[in-house]
Backbone as CSV, one residue per row, in Angstrom:
resi,resn,N_x,N_y,N_z,CA_x,CA_y,CA_z,C_x,C_y,C_z
1,MET,1.105,-9.491,-1.297,2.335,-8.076,-1.893,1.926,-7.325,-1.078
2,GLU,2.942,-6.760,-0.172,2.602,-5.559,0.923,3.743,-4.600,0.588
3,ILE,3.378,-3.250,0.065,4.342,-2.601,0.147,3.987,-1.613,0.737
4,GLY,5.707,-1.736,1.774,5.851,-0.662,2.773,6.052,0.473,2.850
5,PRO,6.307,1.557,3.793,6.372,2.826,3.734,7.858,3.176,2.966
6,ILE,7.692,4.465,2.150,8.813,4.331,1.530,9.194,6.115,1.865
7,ASN,9.786,6.178,3.138,10.171,7.467,3.537,11.332,7.785,4.017
8,SER,11.803,8.291,5.161,13.336,8.659,5.817,13.067,7.331,7.054
9,VAL,12.047,7.307,7.511,11.353,6.615,8.561,11.785,5.042,8.600
10,GLY,11.169,4.441,7.555,11.124,3.160,7.329,11.693,2.853,5.914
11,ALA,12.533,3.424,5.157,12.797,2.998,3.868,13.791,1.881,3.863
12,SER,14.656,1.976,5.023,15.766,1.253,4.867,15.448,-0.607,5.454
13,ALA,14.528,-0.286,6.191,13.890,-2.017,6.708,12.712,-2.310,5.726
14,GLN,12.239,-1.416,4.826,10.886,-1.728,3.963,11.553,-2.334,2.657
15,LEU,12.685,-1.625,2.149,12.812,-1.830,0.725,12.665,-3.381,0.325
16,SER,13.225,-4.197,0.898,12.925,-5.802,0.227,11.862,-5.937,-0.075
17,ASN,10.461,-5.756,0.465,9.284,-5.795,0.385,8.519,-5.135,-0.916
18,ILE,9.470,-3.697,-1.119,8.814,-2.967,-2.041,8.839,-3.445,-3.458
19,THR,9.879,-4.496,-3.793,10.007,-4.524,-5.450,9.327,-5.748,-5.798
20,PRO,9.001,-5.079,-6.650,7.858,-6.408,-7.422,9.124,-7.427,-7.804
21,SER,8.101,-8.497,-8.290,9.035,-9.802,-8.736,8.587,-9.617,-10.035
22,ALA,9.533,-10.450,-10.975,9.443,-10.562,-12.434,8.142,-10.735,-12.669
23,ASN,7.380,-11.757,-12.233,6.234,-11.825,-12.683,5.053,-11.433,-12.265
24,ASN,5.255,-10.286,-11.269,4.037,-9.193,-11.734,3.742,-8.432,-12.905
25,ASP,2.599,-7.988,-12.735,2.531,-7.168,-14.347,3.057,-5.820,-14.104
26,VAL,2.975,-5.196,-15.391,3.170,-3.643,-14.882,2.110,-2.842,-14.789
27,PRO,0.668,-2.875,-14.373,-0.121,-1.863,-13.728,0.504,-2.136,-11.978
28,VAL,1.043,-3.142,-11.887,1.311,-3.388,-10.042,2.778,-2.385,-10.202
29,ARG,3.131,-2.604,-11.133,4.671,-1.968,-11.170,4.705,-0.519,-11.067
30,GLN,3.904,-0.225,-11.744,3.548,1.438,-11.666,2.942,2.084,-10.974
31,MET,2.018,1.047,-9.986,1.435,1.580,-8.502,2.706,1.403,-7.584
32,VAL,3.394,0.763,-7.690,4.564,0.580,-6.652,5.342,1.880,-6.688
33,ALA,5.690,2.507,-8.212,6.405,3.198,-8.226,5.773,4.756,-7.964
34,ALA,4.374,4.419,-8.112,3.629,5.893,-7.636,3.479,6.138,-6.256
35,VAL,3.663,5.047,-5.675,3.258,5.070,-3.931,4.668,5.401,-3.761
36,ARG,5.870,5.059,-4.178,7.010,5.688,-4.008,7.173,7.549,-4.016
37,GLU,7.128,7.268,-5.425,6.830,9.031,-5.489,6.256,9.788,-4.385
38,ILE,4.796,9.146,-4.267,3.969,10.213,-3.501,4.464,10.137,-2.243
39,ASN,5.036,9.436,-1.701,5.451,9.210,-0.185,6.835,9.968,0.000
40,LYS,7.617,9.832,-1.078,9.249,10.552,-1.126,8.661,12.040,-1.127
41,ALA,7.563,12.370,-2.006,7.415,14.125,-1.817,6.274,14.463,-0.981
42,GLU,6.272,13.324,0.240,5.045,13.718,1.430,3.920,14.587,0.511
43,LEU,3.080,13.780,-0.341,2.239,14.611,-0.925,0.724,14.201,0.454
44,MET,0.806,13.358,0.873,-0.277,12.873,1.879,-0.283,13.665,3.369
45,GLY,0.769,14.378,3.528,0.973,15.136,4.345,1.836,14.964,5.412
46,GLN,2.342,15.117,6.403,3.211,14.925,7.659,2.492,14.220,8.166
47,ASN,3.294,12.986,8.895,3.600,11.947,9.777,2.008,11.053,8.853
48,ARG,2.185,11.127,7.285,1.025,10.145,7.081,1.609,9.388,5.666
49,GLU,1.429,8.343,5.354,2.224,7.930,4.232,0.900,6.698,3.327
50,LEU,1.342,6.617,2.224,0.322,5.631,1.323,1.110,4.393,1.662
51,ASN,0.119,3.242,1.559,0.584,1.973,1.727,-0.498,1.121,0.409
52,PHE,0.336,0.542,-0.465,-0.127,-0.336,-0.735,0.006,-1.980,-1.104
53,THR,-1.173,-2.531,-1.103,-0.986,-4.142,-0.809,-2.233,-4.711,-1.502
54,ARG,-1.931,-6.200,-1.126,-3.265,-6.938,-1.786,-3.428,-7.513,-0.436
55,ASP,-5.138,-7.713,-1.061,-6.230,-8.054,0.223,-5.695,-9.648,-0.130
56,PRO,-4.933,-10.188,0.935,-5.019,-11.899,1.174,-6.374,-12.669,0.638
57,GLN,-7.379,-12.246,0.957,-8.540,-13.344,0.601,-8.950,-13.241,-0.856
58,THR,-9.056,-11.936,-1.027,-9.696,-11.275,-2.178,-8.479,-11.144,-3.438
59,ARG,-7.116,-11.174,-2.766,-6.167,-10.745,-3.822,-6.346,-9.298,-4.832
60,GLN,-7.588,-8.551,-4.022,-7.582,-7.325,-4.757,-6.420,-6.634,-4.250
61,PRO,-6.267,-5.381,-5.212,-5.200,-4.297,-4.838,-5.843,-3.268,-3.336
62,VAL,-5.259,-2.825,-2.569,-5.689,-2.218,-1.476,-4.900,-0.761,-1.135
63,ILE,-5.422,0.203,-1.273,-4.559,1.387,-1.027,-5.145,2.036,0.479
64,GLN,-3.936,1.988,1.164,-4.393,2.395,2.734,-3.269,3.874,2.973
65,ILE,-4.351,4.930,3.465,-3.224,6.253,4.507,-3.009,5.773,5.920
66,LEU,-1.958,6.097,6.189,-1.396,5.235,7.291,-0.663,6.516,7.946
67,ASP,-1.465,6.644,9.559,-0.305,7.367,10.271,0.877,7.039,10.490
68,GLN,1.623,7.587,10.413,2.872,7.093,10.519,3.374,6.669,12.003
69,SER,2.968,8.065,12.601,3.214,7.544,14.343,2.476,6.374,15.389
70,THR,1.462,5.982,14.816,0.599,5.046,15.074,0.793,3.581,14.275
71,GLY,0.672,4.028,13.073,0.262,2.702,12.123,-1.178,2.443,12.047
72,ASP,-1.912,3.623,12.708,-3.537,3.352,12.294,-3.354,3.742,11.021
73,VAL,-4.520,2.613,10.360,-5.093,3.211,9.070,-6.320,4.351,8.834
74,ILE,-5.930,5.518,8.506,-6.914,6.643,8.629,-7.857,6.613,7.411
75,ASP,-8.040,6.050,6.033,-8.539,5.049,4.958,-7.881,4.622,4.216
76,GLN,-9.230,3.740,3.850,-8.911,2.565,2.998,-9.635,2.352,1.619
77,LEU,-9.079,2.315,0.470,-10.002,1.877,-0.461,-9.691,0.752,-1.381
78,PRO,-10.390,-0.409,-1.547,-11.985,-0.268,-1.430,-11.970,-0.345,0.240
79,PRO,-12.984,0.084,0.848,-13.143,-0.159,2.201,-13.328,-1.622,2.456
80,GLU,-12.969,-1.606,3.568,-13.135,-3.088,4.077,-14.617,-4.216,4.188
81,SER,-15.528,-3.425,4.169,-16.831,-4.057,4.047,-16.983,-4.313,2.519
82,LEU,-16.771,-3.926,1.640,-16.537,-4.365,0.270,-15.659,-5.428,0.018
83,LEU,-14.596,-5.676,0.105,-13.579,-6.810,0.418,-14.048,-7.976,1.020
84,LEU,-14.939,-7.592,2.038,-15.822,-8.954,2.632,-16.792,-9.249,1.833
85,LEU,-17.453,-8.181,0.963,-18.571,-8.526,0.324,-17.958,-9.801,-1.043
86,ALA,-16.778,-9.080,-1.435,-16.118,-9.762,-2.596,-15.842,-11.016,-2.205
87,GLN,-15.004,-11.108,-1.129,-14.808,-12.850,-0.877,-16.238,-13.342,-0.616
88,GLN,-17.233,-13.163,-0.330,-18.510,-14.092,0.046,-19.166,-14.386,-1.337
89,LEU,-18.715,-13.418,-2.356,-19.269,-13.648,-3.533,-18.629,-14.571,-4.382
90,LYS,-17.414,-14.723,-3.930,-16.623,-15.965,-4.819,-16.966,-17.499,-4.447
C-alpha cells in the first residue's frame, strides 16, 4: 500500500491510492490521516513531502521524506538496511 503525496502538486492524481481499504486496521488509517495533515500544513518544509508506504517484502510500514521536485528520498524510517535485515531474518 503506497500513500501518495497530499498537496496541491499531486493531490488529484494520487487520491485513489491514499484511501485505506475497509480491511486495514485503525493504526494504518490514523497514519494516513496524519500524513495528509502534515503534507497539507507543509510541516516538512517547502518542496518536501511525507510519504507512507509498506515495504513489499517485509510488509513493514515505511515513512519517507521526499523532495517534491526530484522525487528523491531525503530520509527514510526504518532505513533500507534494517528492512533488508528483517527480510533476511524471516
